[in-house]
C-alpha positions as CSV (number, residue, x, y, z in Angstrom):
1,M,19.4,-14.2,-1.0
2,N,18.4,-10.7,-2.7
3,E,17.6,-8.0,-0.2
4,P,13.6,-7.5,0.0
5,F,14.2,-3.6,-0.5
6,Q,15.6,-1.2,-2.5
7,I,16.9,1.8,-0.6
8,V,15.4,5.2,-2.3
9,F,16.6,7.8,0.1
10,N,18.9,7.7,2.9
11,D,20.9,10.3,5.2
12,E,21.4,10.8,9.3
13,Y,18.0,10.8,9.9
14,L,15.8,8.8,7.9
15,I,15.8,6.2,5.8
16,V,13.0,5.4,2.6
17,I,12.6,2.1,1.4
18,N,10.9,0.9,-1.8
19,K,9.4,-2.9,0.2
20,L,9.5,-5.9,-3.0
21,A,8.6,-8.8,-1.3
22,K,5.7,-10.6,0.4
23,I,7.4,-9.6,4.6
24,L,6.1,-8.3,7.3
25,V,6.7,-4.9,8.2
26,H,7.5,-5.5,11.7
27,P,6.2,-8.4,14.3
28,S,2.7,-9.7,14.6
29,P,1.0,-10.5,17.8
30,R,3.0,-13.9,16.4
31,K,6.3,-12.2,17.3
32,E,8.3,-13.3,13.7
33,K,11.4,-12.9,14.0
34,Y,12.1,-12.0,10.2
35,T,10.6,-8.9,9.1
36,L,11.5,-5.7,6.8
37,T,12.2,-4.2,10.1
38,T,14.8,-6.4,11.1
39,I,16.3,-7.4,7.8
40,L,16.9,-3.3,7.2
41,S,18.3,-2.8,10.9
42,K,20.9,-5.2,10.1
43,S,21.4,-4.7,6.5
44,I,22.3,-1.1,7.8
45,N,24.0,-2.1,10.8
46,E,21.5,0.6,12.8
47,D,18.4,0.9,15.2
48,V,15.4,1.7,12.7
49,Y,11.7,2.7,13.3
50,P,8.9,2.4,10.9
51,C,6.7,5.2,10.7
52,H,4.2,3.9,9.0
53,R,2.8,0.4,7.8
54,L,2.2,-1.5,4.8
55,D,0.3,-5.3,4.2
56,R,2.8,-8.0,4.2
57,Q,1.6,-8.8,0.5
58,T,2.1,-4.6,-1.0
59,T,4.8,-3.4,-2.5
60,G,6.5,0.0,-2.5
61,L,7.7,3.0,-0.5
62,I,7.8,3.2,3.7
63,I,9.4,5.5,5.6
64,Y,12.1,4.2,8.5
65,A,13.0,6.5,11.0
66,K,16.5,6.0,13.0
67,S,15.2,7.6,16.1
68,K,12.3,6.7,17.7
69,D,12.3,11.1,18.5
70,I,12.0,11.4,14.3
71,Q,10.2,8.0,13.9
72,K,7.2,10.6,16.1
73,K,8.0,13.1,14.3
74,I,7.1,11.4,10.9
75,M,4.1,9.9,12.6
76,E,3.3,13.0,13.8
77,E,3.2,14.4,10.2
78,F,0.5,11.6,9.1
79,I,-1.7,12.3,12.2
80,R,-1.8,16.0,10.3
81,R,-2.2,14.5,7.2
82,E,0.8,16.2,5.6
83,V,2.3,12.6,4.2
84,K,0.6,12.2,0.9
85,K,0.7,8.4,-0.5
86,K,0.1,7.5,-4.0
87,Y,-1.2,3.7,-5.2
88,I,-1.4,1.6,-7.9
89,A,-3.5,-1.0,-8.0
90,F,-5.3,-3.7,-10.5
91,I,-9.2,-4.1,-9.5
92,K,-11.9,-6.0,-10.8
93,G,-14.4,-4.6,-13.6
94,I,-14.8,-0.5,-14.0
95,M,-15.7,1.9,-11.3
96,P,-18.3,3.7,-12.3
97,Y,-17.0,6.7,-12.9
98,K,-13.6,7.7,-13.9
99,K,-12.2,9.7,-11.0
100,G,-13.6,10.1,-7.7
101,L,-13.8,10.1,-3.9
102,L,-14.1,6.6,-2.0
103,K,-16.4,7.8,1.0
104,D,-17.9,5.8,3.8
105,Y,-17.4,4.2,7.4
106,I,-15.6,1.0,7.5
107,L,-14.0,-1.3,10.6
108,D,-11.2,-3.5,9.1
109,R,-11.7,-7.3,10.9
110,E,-9.2,-7.2,13.7
111,G,-11.3,-4.4,14.9
112,K,-14.3,-6.2,15.0
113,I,-13.2,-8.7,17.3
114,F,-12.2,-5.8,19.7
115,G,-15.3,-3.9,19.1
116,E,-14.2,-1.1,18.1
117,K,-15.9,1.1,15.7
118,R,-16.2,2.2,12.7
119,K,-14.3,5.9,11.3
120,Q,-14.4,7.9,8.3
121,A,-12.3,6.4,5.3
122,L,-11.7,8.9,2.8
123,T,-9.9,8.1,-0.5
124,E,-9.8,9.7,-4.2
125,Y,-9.2,7.7,-6.8
126,R,-8.2,7.9,-10.6
127,V,-8.9,5.4,-13.4
128,L,-5.4,4.9,-15.2
129,N,-6.5,2.0,-17.7
130,V,-9.3,-0.2,-18.6
131,F,-8.9,-3.6,-19.8
132,D,-11.7,-6.6,-20.7
133,N,-11.8,-7.8,-17.2
134,F,-10.1,-5.2,-14.9
135,S,-8.7,-1.9,-14.5
136,M,-5.0,-0.2,-13.4
137,V,-6.7,2.5,-10.5
138,E,-4.4,5.2,-8.4
139,L,-5.7,5.8,-5.0
140,M,-4.5,8.2,-2.7
141,P,-6.0,7.6,0.8
142,I,-6.8,10.9,2.7
143,T,-7.8,8.9,5.9
144,G,-5.5,5.8,6.9
145,R,-7.6,3.4,8.4
146,T,-6.5,0.3,8.3
147,N,-6.7,-2.0,5.8
148,Q,-9.1,1.3,4.0
149,L,-8.3,0.2,0.4
150,R,-8.7,-2.9,0.8
151,I,-12.1,-2.5,2.2
152,Q,-13.7,0.1,0.3
153,L,-13.2,-1.0,-3.8
154,A,-14.4,-4.7,-2.7
155,K,-17.7,-3.2,-0.5
156,I,-18.3,-1.3,-3.6
157,G,-17.8,-4.8,-6.2
158,N,-14.0,-3.6,-7.5
159,P,-11.9,-5.6,-5.0
160,I,-7.9,-5.5,-5.2
161,L,-6.8,-8.6,-7.8
162,G,-5.2,-11.4,-5.3
163,E,-7.9,-10.0,-2.3
164,S,-7.9,-12.9,-0.2
165,K,-9.5,-11.0,3.3
166,Y,-12.3,-8.5,2.1
167,A,-13.2,-10.9,-1.4
168,F,-14.1,-14.2,-2.0
169,R,-12.9,-16.5,-4.6
170,R,-16.0,-16.5,-6.5
171,D,-16.0,-12.6,-6.9
172,F,-13.0,-12.6,-9.1
173,Y,-15.3,-14.1,-12.4
174,F,-15.4,-11.1,-14.7
175,E,-18.1,-12.0,-17.3
176,G,-17.3,-15.7,-17.2
177,R,-13.6,-15.3,-17.3
178,K,-11.5,-15.6,-13.2
179,I,-9.2,-12.7,-12.7
180,N,-6.0,-13.9,-11.0
181,F,-3.1,-12.6,-9.2
182,R,-0.7,-13.8,-7.1
183,R,-0.7,-11.7,-4.2
184,L,-2.3,-8.0,-3.5
185,A,-2.1,-6.2,-6.7
186,L,-1.4,-3.2,-4.7
187,H,2.0,-1.2,-4.6
188,A,2.6,2.2,-3.3
189,Y,4.3,4.2,-5.6
190,F,4.4,7.4,-4.7
191,I,5.5,9.4,-1.5
192,S,5.6,13.0,-0.7
193,F,6.4,14.0,3.2
194,I,8.3,17.4,5.2
195,H,11.2,16.3,6.5
196,P,11.2,16.6,9.8
197,I,14.9,18.2,9.9
198,S,15.4,20.3,7.4
199,G,11.8,21.5,6.8
200,E,11.5,20.6,3.0
201,R,9.6,18.5,1.0
202,V,10.9,15.6,-0.3
203,N,8.9,13.3,-3.1
204,L,9.6,10.3,-4.0
205,E,8.4,7.9,-6.7
206,V,8.8,4.2,-7.7
207,D,8.3,1.9,-10.7
208,L,5.8,-0.9,-10.8
209,P,7.8,-4.0,-9.5
210,E,8.2,-6.3,-11.6
211,D,5.4,-8.5,-10.7
212,M,2.9,-6.1,-11.9
213,R,4.9,-5.0,-14.9
214,S,4.9,-8.9,-16.1
215,W,1.2,-9.7,-15.3
216,L,0.2,-6.7,-16.9
217,E,2.2,-7.6,-20.5
218,K,0.5,-11.2,-20.2
219,N,-3.2,-10.2,-19.7
220,T,-3.4,-7.5,-22.0
221,K,-2.7,-6.8,-25.5
222,K,-2.5,-2.9,-25.4
223,F,-3.2,-0.1,-23.0
224,N,-6.6,1.7,-24.0
């Protein structure tokens, strides 16, 4: 069986991987045993501690610490907004502007169940390419709310292709044509953080995953 990740950065303190498959980062309340964290730990024969999360369906870069102390330091960087992340998404339709800021107050479905309050979400975006019925956009979250990108894009009528939680099946028709992607078309392709020991900034970038690349080739004749 091929590993559901690629190692992108690895030293004594941290390991950064490119998550390739539809797999949970760490156990949910259902206590799944087969998670990215358990597989990675077994693969490198070390305990690892996720410093943030990606949705099961989202691919891309995720930072793991090799101790709880390092995990705490990286998580504090997130709180101070020192970690920079960039995503590529395929979305329905066309954004109103080529670049801008998505700014609103959001609450994910689980938050509603537990009576949480809405929190401000900020995301910068840039349209990379526009096609007949979908667009490819770069997303740069400033805040880190749960499901932030998914919720904000669904709210403005440009849901991420493959969205099943914050959009309905009928939302993926554009001018009478259905647009379909087998998972959430979202990939965390870039991450930048300050190394907690050396103090140097680390910048990492990976290509689009194979399923997104092949889907583009099948559904587009050429880039605009």
